[in-house]
LOMI-856268 format. One record per atom (N, C-alpha, C): residue number from 1; atom name; z, y, x. Coordinates in Angstrom, 3 decimals, padded with zeros to 6 digits. Layout:
<kemis>
n, atom, zz, yy, xx
NUM, CA, Z, Y, X;
...
</kemis>
This chain:
<kemis>
n, atom, zz, yy, xx
1, N, -011.172, -007.496, 011.469;
1, CA, -010.236, -007.661, 010.377;
1, C, -010.994, -007.456, 009.072;
2, N, -010.886, -008.435, 008.175;
2, CA, -011.571, -008.346, 006.900;
2, C, -010.552, -008.120, 005.800;
3, N, -010.861, -007.176, 004.914;
3, CA, -009.974, -006.859, 003.801;
3, C, -010.820, -006.772, 002.542;
4, N, -010.608, -007.680, 001.614;
4, CA, -011.345, -007.697, 000.358;
4, C, -010.375, -007.438, -000.783;
5, N, -010.754, -006.547, -001.674;
5, CA, -009.938, -006.277, -002.848;
5, C, -010.631, -006.910, -004.039;
6, N, -009.886, -007.696, -004.819;
6, CA, -010.471, -008.375, -005.968;
6, C, -010.887, -007.380, -007.042;
7, N, -011.614, -007.860, -008.035;
7, CA, -012.172, -007.013, -009.089;
7, C, -011.102, -006.186, -009.804;
8, N, -009.944, -006.787, -010.120;
8, CA, -008.927, -006.034, -010.847;
8, C, -007.943, -005.329, -009.914;
9, N, -008.172, -005.401, -008.629;
9, CA, -007.369, -004.708, -007.612;
9, C, -005.908, -005.130, -007.620;
10, N, -005.614, -006.327, -008.104;
10, CA, -004.244, -006.830, -008.062;
10, C, -004.018, -007.700, -006.841;
11, N, -005.087, -008.125, -006.169;
11, CA, -004.947, -009.041, -005.048;
11, C, -005.733, -008.532, -003.854;
12, N, -005.126, -008.613, -002.698;
12, CA, -005.807, -008.283, -001.458;
12, C, -005.896, -009.562, -000.643;
13, N, -007.071, -009.829, -000.089;
13, CA, -007.235, -010.992, 000.765;
13, C, -007.423, -010.487, 002.185;
14, N, -006.555, -010.923, 003.071;
14, CA, -006.604, -010.506, 004.471;
14, C, -006.500, -011.768, 005.320;
15, N, -007.507, -012.042, 006.108;
15, CA, -007.534, -013.229, 006.967;
15, C, -007.244, -014.503, 006.190;
16, N, -007.753, -014.590, 004.967;
16, CA, -007.596, -015.805, 004.181;
16, C, -006.297, -015.911, 003.413;
17, N, -005.393, -014.959, 003.541;
17, CA, -004.127, -014.995, 002.818;
17, C, -004.204, -014.029, 001.647;
18, N, -003.765, -014.443, 000.489;
18, CA, -003.786, -013.580, -000.694;
18, C, -002.392, -013.031, -000.948;
19, N, -002.325, -011.750, -001.266;
19, CA, -001.059, -011.118, -001.617;
19, C, -001.322, -010.098, -002.715;
20, N, -000.525, -010.124, -003.746;
20, CA, -000.721, -009.201, -004.857;
20, C, -000.206, -007.814, -004.473;
21, N, -000.972, -006.793, -004.832;
21, CA, -000.552, -005.411, -004.600;
21, C, 000.512, -005.016, -005.605;
22, N, 001.149, -003.899, -005.370;
22, CA, 002.082, -003.369, -006.371;
22, C, 001.287, -002.830, -007.551;
23, N, 001.850, -002.916, -008.736;
23, CA, 001.137, -002.416, -009.915;
23, C, 000.971, -000.903, -009.851;
24, N, -000.186, -000.431, -010.287;
24, CA, -000.430, 001.012, -010.323;
24, C, 000.262, 001.642, -011.523;
25, N, 000.221, 000.969, -012.658;
25, CA, 000.802, 001.533, -013.887;
25, C, 001.783, 000.534, -014.488;
26, N, 003.034, 000.944, -014.602;
26, CA, 004.102, 000.096, -015.109;
26, C, 004.750, 000.758, -016.313;
27, N, 005.072, -000.044, -017.322;
27, CA, 005.804, 000.454, -018.480;
27, C, 007.125, -000.298, -018.571;
28, N, 008.220, 000.448, -018.664;
28, CA, 009.547, -000.129, -018.890;
28, C, 009.904, 000.145, -020.337;
29, N, 010.226, -000.933, -021.082;
29, CA, 010.559, -000.823, -022.500;
29, C, 012.009, -001.245, -022.677;
30, N, 012.872, -000.293, -023.007;
30, CA, 014.282, -000.608, -023.209;
30, C, 014.940, 000.527, -023.982;
31, N, 015.786, 000.186, -024.923;
31, CA, 016.488, 001.195, -025.715;
31, C, 017.718, 001.734, -025.001;
32, N, 018.233, 000.991, -024.027;
32, CA, 019.419, 001.426, -023.290;
32, C, 019.016, 002.387, -022.173;
33, N, 019.485, 003.615, -022.266;
33, CA, 019.108, 004.643, -021.285;
33, C, 019.479, 004.250, -019.857;
34, N, 020.652, 003.655, -019.659;
34, CA, 021.060, 003.298, -018.298;
34, C, 020.150, 002.222, -017.714;
35, N, 019.753, 001.259, -018.527;
35, CA, 018.838, 000.214, -018.057;
35, C, 017.460, 000.798, -017.755;
36, N, 016.982, 001.689, -018.626;
36, CA, 015.698, 002.370, -018.405;
36, C, 015.694, 003.073, -017.055;
37, N, 016.730, 003.879, -016.863;
37, CA, 016.814, 004.710, -015.662;
37, C, 016.902, 003.845, -014.404;
38, N, 017.767, 002.839, -014.423;
38, CA, 017.964, 002.003, -013.243;
38, C, 016.686, 001.269, -012.854;
39, N, 016.067, 000.604, -013.818;
39, CA, 014.872, -000.178, -013.504;
39, C, 013.694, 000.716, -013.146;
40, N, 013.494, 001.802, -013.875;
40, CA, 012.356, 002.684, -013.563;
40, C, 012.521, 003.332, -012.192;
41, N, 013.719, 003.763, -011.849;
41, CA, 013.946, 004.359, -010.521;
41, C, 013.721, 003.329, -009.416;
42, N, 014.145, 002.103, -009.681;
42, CA, 013.942, 001.025, -008.717;
42, C, 012.448, 000.758, -008.498;
43, N, 011.684, 000.699, -009.589;
43, CA, 010.243, 000.459, -009.486;
43, C, 009.533, 001.622, -008.795;
44, N, 009.949, 002.841, -009.091;
44, CA, 009.366, 004.026, -008.436;
44, C, 009.641, 003.985, -006.940;
45, N, 010.861, 003.607, -006.550;
45, CA, 011.215, 003.506, -005.135;
45, C, 010.380, 002.446, -004.420;
46, N, 009.881, 001.468, -005.183;
46, CA, 009.028, 000.421, -004.616;
46, C, 007.546, 000.800, -004.661;
47, N, 007.240, 002.026, -005.087;
47, CA, 005.871, 002.524, -005.052;
47, C, 005.082, 002.367, -006.339;
48, N, 005.751, 002.110, -007.450;
48, CA, 005.067, 001.945, -008.729;
48, C, 005.115, 003.239, -009.535;
49, N, 004.029, 003.538, -010.230;
49, CA, 004.042, 004.617, -011.215;
49, C, 004.658, 004.024, -012.472;
50, N, 005.616, 004.716, -013.071;
50, CA, 006.406, 004.111, -014.127;
50, C, 006.507, 005.020, -015.353;
51, N, 006.217, 004.454, -016.518;
51, CA, 006.386, 005.127, -017.803;
51, C, 007.501, 004.410, -018.543;
52, N, 008.412, 005.165, -019.173;
52, CA, 009.534, 004.572, -019.895;
52, C, 009.372, 004.842, -021.384;
53, N, 009.538, 003.790, -022.199;
53, CA, 009.536, 003.935, -023.652;
53, C, 010.777, 003.244, -024.210;
54, N, 011.226, 003.702, -025.374;
54, CA, 012.491, 003.229, -025.931;
54, C, 012.364, 002.215, -027.050;
55, N, 011.193, 002.108, -027.657;
55, CA, 011.069, 001.192, -028.782;
55, C, 009.637, 000.692, -028.926;
56, N, 009.449, -000.204, -029.868;
56, CA, 008.141, -000.835, -030.068;
56, C, 007.091, 000.171, -030.519;
57, N, 007.475, 001.147, -031.331;
57, CA, 006.511, 002.162, -031.778;
57, C, 005.991, 002.976, -030.594;
58, N, 006.878, 003.357, -029.684;
58, CA, 006.451, 004.098, -028.491;
58, C, 005.571, 003.231, -027.602;
59, N, 005.896, 001.941, -027.497;
59, CA, 005.078, 001.030, -026.702;
59, C, 003.685, 000.915, -027.310;
60, N, 003.601, 000.779, -028.622;
60, CA, 002.313, 000.690, -029.308;
60, C, 001.472, 001.934, -028.999;
61, N, 002.087, 003.110, -029.083;
61, CA, 001.377, 004.361, -028.799;
61, C, 000.919, 004.411, -027.341;
62, N, 001.764, 003.970, -026.433;
62, CA, 001.434, 003.983, -025.009;
62, C, 000.272, 003.026, -024.709;
63, N, 000.287, 001.860, -025.344;
63, CA, -000.773, 000.872, -025.113;
63, C, -002.105, 001.292, -025.722;
64, N, -002.064, 002.085, -026.794;
64, CA, -003.310, 002.524, -027.425;
64, C, -003.801, 003.855, -026.861;
65, N, -003.057, 004.438, -025.940;
65, CA, -003.431, 005.717, -025.344;
65, C, -004.598, 005.595, -024.386;
66, N, -005.015, 006.720, -023.878;
66, CA, -006.187, 006.802, -023.009;
66, C, -005.926, 006.319, -021.585;
67, N, -004.667, 006.078, -021.241;
67, CA, -004.341, 005.713, -019.862;
67, C, -004.797, 004.305, -019.493;
68, N, -005.180, 003.497, -020.463;
68, CA, -005.647, 002.140, -020.179;
68, C, -004.504, 001.142, -020.124;
69, N, -004.856, -000.102, -019.884;
69, CA, -003.874, -001.186, -019.872;
69, C, -002.968, -001.077, -018.650;
70, N, -001.680, -001.318, -018.835;
70, CA, -000.767, -001.288, -017.692;
70, C, -000.941, -002.540, -016.830;
71, N, -000.544, -002.433, -015.581;
71, CA, -000.571, -003.583, -014.679;
71, C, 000.678, -004.440, -014.845;
72, N, 001.744, -003.841, -015.387;
72, CA, 003.013, -004.542, -015.559;
72, C, 003.786, -003.913, -016.703;
73, N, 004.393, -004.763, -017.534;
73, CA, 005.304, -004.306, -018.577;
73, C, 006.614, -005.054, -018.380;
74, N, 007.702, -004.327, -018.219;
74, CA, 009.036, -004.924, -018.149;
74, C, 009.747, -004.522, -019.431;
75, N, 010.100, -005.502, -020.274;
75, CA, 010.582, -005.162, -021.606;
75, C, 011.792, -005.977, -022.025;
76, N, 012.725, -005.299, -022.663;
76, CA, 013.811, -005.938, -023.402;
76, C, 013.221, -006.298, -024.752;
77, N, 013.261, -007.560, -025.135;
77, CA, 012.613, -007.944, -026.390;
77, C, 013.487, -007.697, -027.611;
78, N, 014.781, -007.488, -027.430;
78, CA, 015.680, -007.264, -028.568;
78, C, 015.854, -005.761, -028.791;
79, N, 014.790, -005.098, -029.161;
79, CA, 014.816, -003.662, -029.417;
79, C, 015.158, -003.432, -030.878;
80, N, 016.278, -002.802, -031.135;
80, CA, 016.707, -002.482, -032.505;
80, C, 016.676, -003.720, -033.403;
81, N, 017.171, -004.838, -032.863;
81, CA, 017.262, -006.054, -033.654;
81, C, 015.978, -006.840, -033.763;
82, N, 014.930, -006.386, -033.112;
82, CA, 013.634, -007.087, -033.174;
82, C, 013.699, -008.368, -032.340;
83, N, 012.707, -009.236, -032.536;
83, CA, 012.652, -010.497, -031.810;
83, C, 011.436, -010.523, -030.890;
84, N, 011.335, -011.606, -030.127;
84, CA, 010.239, -011.763, -029.182;
84, C, 008.880, -011.622, -029.870;
85, N, 008.729, -012.224, -031.038;
85, CA, 007.449, -012.144, -031.753;
85, C, 007.064, -010.707, -032.086;
86, N, 008.049, -009.865, -032.414;
86, CA, 007.772, -008.467, -032.727;
86, C, 007.214, -007.739, -031.506;
87, N, 007.744, -008.065, -030.328;
87, CA, 007.247, -007.469, -029.092;
87, C, 005.839, -007.983, -028.781;
88, N, 005.641, -009.292, -028.895;
88, CA, 004.342, -009.880, -028.574;
88, C, 003.253, -009.448, -029.543;
89, N, 003.614, -009.126, -030.782;
89, CA, 002.629, -008.644, -031.754;
89, C, 002.005, -007.314, -031.328;
90, N, 002.743, -006.511, -030.571;
90, CA, 002.280, -005.192, -030.140;
90, C, 001.443, -005.276, -028.858;
91, N, 001.755, -006.241, -028.023;
91, CA, 001.089, -006.368, -026.726;
91, C, -000.093, -007.325, -026.863;
92, N, -001.300, -006.888, -026.506;
92, CA, -002.453, -007.792, -026.576;
92, C, -002.209, -009.044, -025.725;
93, N, -002.639, -010.184, -026.226;
93, CA, -002.383, -011.449, -025.539;
93, C, -002.906, -011.453, -024.109;
94, N, -003.966, -010.729, -023.840;
94, CA, -004.505, -010.658, -022.480;
94, C, -003.513, -010.032, -021.500;
95, N, -002.550, -009.250, -022.017;
95, CA, -001.551, -008.607, -021.158;
95, C, -000.267, -009.426, -021.017;
96, N, -000.120, -010.514, -021.752;
96, CA, 001.121, -011.294, -021.686;
96, C, 001.462, -011.763, -020.276;
97, N, 000.487, -012.159, -019.440;
97, CA, 000.843, -012.548, -018.067;
97, C, 001.416, -011.388, -017.248;
98, N, 001.175, -010.157, -017.685;
98, CA, 001.703, -008.974, -016.990;
98, C, 003.049, -008.532, -017.565;
99, N, 003.564, -009.270, -018.532;
99, CA, 004.822, -008.939, -019.204;
99, C, 005.969, -009.720, -018.585;
100, N, 007.027, -009.006, -018.209;
100, CA, 008.260, -009.639, -017.757;
100, C, 009.350, -009.236, -018.736;
101, N, 009.953, -010.229, -019.367;
101, CA, 011.066, -009.985, -020.280;
101, C, 012.315, -009.787, -019.429;
102, N, 013.021, -008.700, -019.654;
102, CA, 014.283, -008.410, -018.963;
102, C, 015.307, -008.193, -020.070;
103, N, 016.217, -009.148, -020.249;
103, CA, 017.061, -009.116, -021.429;
103, C, 018.534, -009.368, -021.163;
104, N, 019.363, -008.818, -022.028;
104, CA, 020.797, -009.102, -022.039;
104, C, 021.083, -010.282, -022.952;
105, N, 020.107, -010.644, -023.767;
105, CA, 020.273, -011.683, -024.781;
105, C, 019.560, -012.958, -024.346;
106, N, 019.962, -013.482, -023.212;
106, CA, 019.282, -014.642, -022.648;
106, C, 019.439, -015.870, -023.530;
107, N, 018.353, -016.583, -023.688;
107, CA, 018.330, -017.809, -024.473;
107, C, 017.364, -018.763, -023.803;
108, N, 017.812, -019.975, -023.553;
108, CA, 016.937, -020.956, -022.922;
108, C, 015.723, -021.216, -023.799;
109, N, 015.953, -021.336, -025.092;
109, CA, 014.838, -021.601, -026.014;
109, C, 013.809, -020.466, -025.981;
110, N, 014.279, -019.225, -025.977;
110, CA, 013.362, -018.082, -025.945;
110, C, 012.644, -017.997, -024.605;
111, N, 013.352, -018.264, -023.513;
111, CA, 012.735, -018.237, -022.191;
111, C, 011.633, -019.285, -022.085;
112, N, 011.920, -020.508, -022.533;
112, CA, 010.921, -021.576, -022.477;
112, C, 009.722, -021.221, -023.346;
113, N, 009.978, -020.733, -024.531;
113, CA, 008.892, -020.360, -025.445;
113, C, 008.030, -019.249, -024.848;
114, N, 008.680, -018.222, -024.292;
114, CA, 007.945, -017.097, -023.701;
114, C, 007.035, -017.573, -022.570;
115, N, 007.567, -018.405, -021.700;
115, CA, 006.771, -018.885, -020.568;
115, C, 005.638, -019.790, -021.055;
116, N, 005.901, -020.630, -022.051;
116, CA, 004.839, -021.485, -022.596;
116, C, 003.728, -020.658, -023.243;
117, N, 004.094, -019.514, -023.816;
117, CA, 003.097, -018.631, -024.423;
117, C, 002.282, -017.861, -023.380;
118, N, 002.745, -017.876, -022.128;
118, CA, 002.001, -017.208, -021.070;
118, C, 002.589, -015.897, -020.586;
119, N, 003.835, -015.601, -020.993;
119, CA, 004.508, -014.400, -020.500;
119, C, 004.751, -014.569, -018.997;
120, N, 004.575, -013.472, -018.252;
120, CA, 004.667, -013.524, -016.797;
120, C, 006.012, -013.931, -016.246;
121, N, 007.099, -013.555, -016.898;
121, CA, 008.421, -013.892, -016.389;
121, C, 009.509, -013.566, -017.385;
122, N, 010.698, -014.081, -017.113;
122, CA, 011.851, -013.903, -017.996;
122, C, 013.073, -013.753, -017.105;
123, N, 013.706, -012.588, -017.133;
123, CA, 014.864, -012.308, -016.288;
123, C, 016.043, -011.854, -017.134;
124, N, 017.235, -012.104, -016.627;
124, CA, 018.457, -011.675, -017.296;
124, C, 018.929, -010.381, -016.634;
125, N, 019.345, -009.410, -017.471;
125, CA, 019.879, -008.145, -016.955;
125, C, 021.194, -008.403, -016.238;
126, N, 021.508, -007.621, -015.254;
126, CA, 020.675, -006.558, -014.682;
126, C, 019.647, -007.150, -013.736;
127, N, 018.436, -006.701, -013.852;
127, CA, 017.363, -007.148, -012.957;
127, C, 016.900, -005.962, -012.125;
128, N, 016.673, -006.215, -010.865;
128, CA, 016.195, -005.170, -009.952;
128, C, 014.674, -005.109, -009.983;
129, N, 014.144, -004.005, -009.516;
129, CA, 012.704, -003.825, -009.481;
129, C, 011.978, -004.887, -008.681;
130, N, 012.548, -005.295, -007.544;
130, CA, 011.893, -006.323, -006.735;
130, C, 011.838, -007.657, -007.479;
131, N, 012.865, -007.964, -008.270;
131, CA, 012.855, -009.200, -009.055;
131, C, 011.762, -009.155, -010.127;
132, N, 011.608, -008.007, -010.768;
132, CA, 010.584, -007.843, -011.800;
132, C, 009.193, -007.987, -011.187;
133, N, 008.967, -007.344, -010.047;
133, CA, 007.667, -007.440, -009.388;
133, C, 007.351, -008.877, -008.995;
134, N, 008.312, -009.561, -008.408;
134, CA, 008.087, -010.952, -008.006;
134, C, 007.828, -011.847, -009.220;
135, N, 008.555, -011.608, -010.317;
135, CA, 008.366, -012.416, -011.531;
135, C, 006.943, -012.284, -012.067;
136, N, 006.341, -011.122, -011.859;
136, CA, 004.971, -010.887, -012.326;
136, C, 003.925, -011.264, -011.276;
137, N, 004.371, -011.787, -010.130;
137, CA, 003.432, -012.238, -009.107;
137, C, 003.051, -011.211, -008.069;
138, N, 003.742, -010.091, -008.049;
138, CA, 003.464, -009.062, -007.052;
138, C, 004.332, -009.285, -005.820;
139, N, 003.869, -008.761, -004.692;
139, CA, 004.684, -008.800, -003.491;
139, C, 005.519, -007.534, -003.415;
140, N, 006.558, -007.621, -002.631;
140, CA, 007.468, -006.507, -002.439;
140, C, 007.457, -006.177, -000.954;
141, N, 007.518, -004.879, -000.596;
141, CA, 007.532, -004.544, 000.828;
141, C, 008.599, -005.369, 001.563;
142, N, 008.179, -005.974, 002.668;
142, CA, 009.092, -006.799, 003.455;
142, C, 008.949, -008.284, 003.174;
143, N, 008.250, -008.643, 002.097;
143, CA, 008.020, -010.058, 001.799;
143, C, 007.043, -010.637, 002.814;
144, N, 007.287, -011.872, 003.196;
144, CA, 006.340, -012.575, 004.038;
144, C, 005.189, -013.041, 003.154;
145, N, 003.974, -013.073, 003.673;
145, CA, 002.854, -013.556, 002.849;
145, C, 003.068, -015.024, 002.495;
146, N, 002.564, -015.420, 001.334;
146, CA, 002.650, -016.799, 000.889;
146, C, 001.619, -017.611, 001.655;
147, N, 002.070, -018.527, 002.492;
147, CA, 001.151, -019.313, 003.307;
147, C, 001.117, -020.766, 002.838;
148, N, 001.622, -021.018, 001.669;
148, CA, 001.612, -022.368, 001.122;
148, C, 000.176, -022.845, 000.982;
149, N, -000.085, -024.001, 001.465;
149, CA, -001.424, -024.566, 001.372;
149, C, -002.369, -024.093, 002.473;
150, N, -001.870, -023.299, 003.405;
150, CA, -002.699, -022.822, 004.514;
150, C, -002.846, -023.929, 005.548;
151, N, -004.064, -024.223, 005.928;
151, CA, -004.326, -025.268, 006.918;
151, C, -004.888, -024.619, 008.176;
152, N, -004.288, -024.950, 009.298;
152, CA, -004.723, -024.364, 010.568;
152, C, -005.471, -025.389, 011.367;
</kemis>
């Protein structure tokens, strides 16, 4: 049995099948306490280490801290009246694929724009932890491996 872990440790290759691991460090950004609690508890139950922040200033501080870049950010982009651009200005562009927007203010135009910019996913609240992980390309316990394109 061969098991190779990629350089960034987000992917495990086993017998030629690739499956993304769960994120080691996750940040949930939401001003609503109930949404924070629900999503963070869900992610913790799925094996993720989770940090919760309430606004863009806290997110900026968390991203500039010594803990390093997160593997996943799940964020409500309408924090205190802010817009998607305000959120993206704080998050380095290299992390946008690890960002999943989880919002109550769904907009087709914003969803299309976010995905075109390279954001990992866009979900409408309430979103469960497994939905957030899948949107960012991670597997969830119990998922079958992706065998698309496998030739026997």
